[in-house]
C-alpha positions, 0 to 999 in steps of 0.5 A: 500499499502506497497511500495511507488515507485517515480523513483529511490527511493523505501519506504518499509513502513513496514521496515520503509526503503529507497532504491535509486537505489536499495541502502539502505539508513539509515533514522531516524524515522522523516526523514523517515516519512518526506520523506514519506509525501513529497512523498505522496504530490508530487508537492504541496507546503507544509507549515512548519506549516502543516508538523508539524501537519502532521508529528510530534504529532499534539498536540506537540510545537516546532520550525518551524525550526524543519522541516528545520533542518530534510528537511536539513539531508534528503537533504544531505542523498539524494544528496548522492545517486541522486546527485539531490535536490527533495526538492524544498525550497518555501521561506517564506512558507515551502517546495515542493518534485518536480516530475519533476527532 
């Protein structure tokens, strides 16, 4: 599957581009990979550790706040178009990409 669609999001996995309501949104590599992972796991609570293991290299050692920084950047870019925050923080655990917005 080369395209992931979720509501007004279109994620082109070949060109690695995000379109929100038809508008192109520039994402850095990890932001794109993070959004792809969220969309593939809609509605599931994902721990910061699991996100690091799946989105970043499994053998990399980096602090879990790396995930927080990238999620924050991704949120800003999504909110600039949709004014809705699909990414919900689960305190002391991680994040969930909401399907009910």
